[in-house]
C-alpha positions in Angstrom: 0.0 0.1 0.0 1.1 3.4 -0.7 0.5 6.0 1.8 0.5 10.0 1.2 1.2 11.6 4.6 0.5 15.3 4.2 2.3 17.2 7.1 5.1 14.5 7.6 7.2 17.1 9.2 4.8 17.6 12.3 4.9 15.8 15.4 2.2 13.2 15.0 2.6 12.6 11.5 6.5 12.1 12.1 5.9 9.5 14.8 3.3 7.7 12.6 5.9 7.7 9.6 8.5 6.1 11.8 5.9 3.5 13.2 4.7 2.6 9.7 8.5 2.1 8.5 9.3 0.0 11.3 6.1 -2.3 11.6 4.6 -2.5 8.1 5.7 -3.1 4.5 3.9 0.0 3.2 5.5 2.9 1.2 5.1 6.3 2.5 5.2 9.8 0.5 5.9 12.0 2.9 4.9 15.7 2.0 5.8 18.8 4.1 7.7 22.0 3.6 10.3 20.8 6.3 11.7 17.4 6.8 13.7 17.9 10.1 11.7 15.6 12.3 11.8 12.7 9.7 15.2 13.2 8.3 16.6 10.3 10.2 14.0 8.1 8.3 15.3 9.3 4.9 18.8 8.5 5.3 20.0 6.0 2.7 21.2 2.5 3.9 20.7 3.1 7.5 17.2 1.2 7.9 15.8 -1.8 6.6 12.9 0.5 4.9 15.4 2.1 2.5 13.5 3.3 -0.6 10.1 2.8 1.1 9.7 6.3 2.3 10.2 9.4 -0.3 10.1 12.9 1.0 8.5 15.8 -1.1 9.1 19.2 -0.2 5.7 20.9 -1.1 3.9 24.0 0.1 0.4 22.4 -0.4 -1.0 26.0 -0.8 0.5 26.5 -4.2 2.0 23.4 -5.8 0.1 21.3 -8.4 2.3 18.4 -7.7 0.3 17.4 -4.7 -2.6 16.3 -7.0 -0.3 13.6 -8.5 0.8 12.3 -5.3 -2.6 11.8 -4.1 -3.7 10.1 -7.1 -0.9 7.6 -7.0 -1.7 6.8 -3.4 -4.1 4.1 -1.7 -4.4 6.2 1.5 -4.1 9.9 2.3 -3.3 11.0 5.8 -3.7 14.8 6.2 -2.6 16.5 9.5 -1.5 20.0 8.4 -3.1 23.1 9.5 
């Protein structure tokens, strides 16, 4: 399953990303303006989930790429304000 997580740099979603990577085989498309809270998940070759999480630096207010990420996802989780 591919999960698009909007607001991945926030407290709740960053922890959910970490849990999904460690406990499921799912792929995560992490979307946010900042990646500082999930940066450790994105480091290559550091974890067994290498390649299953991809960060997309987007401002959802004015970036048309978000629609494409949502369309290619099986589930969308949006926790951004």
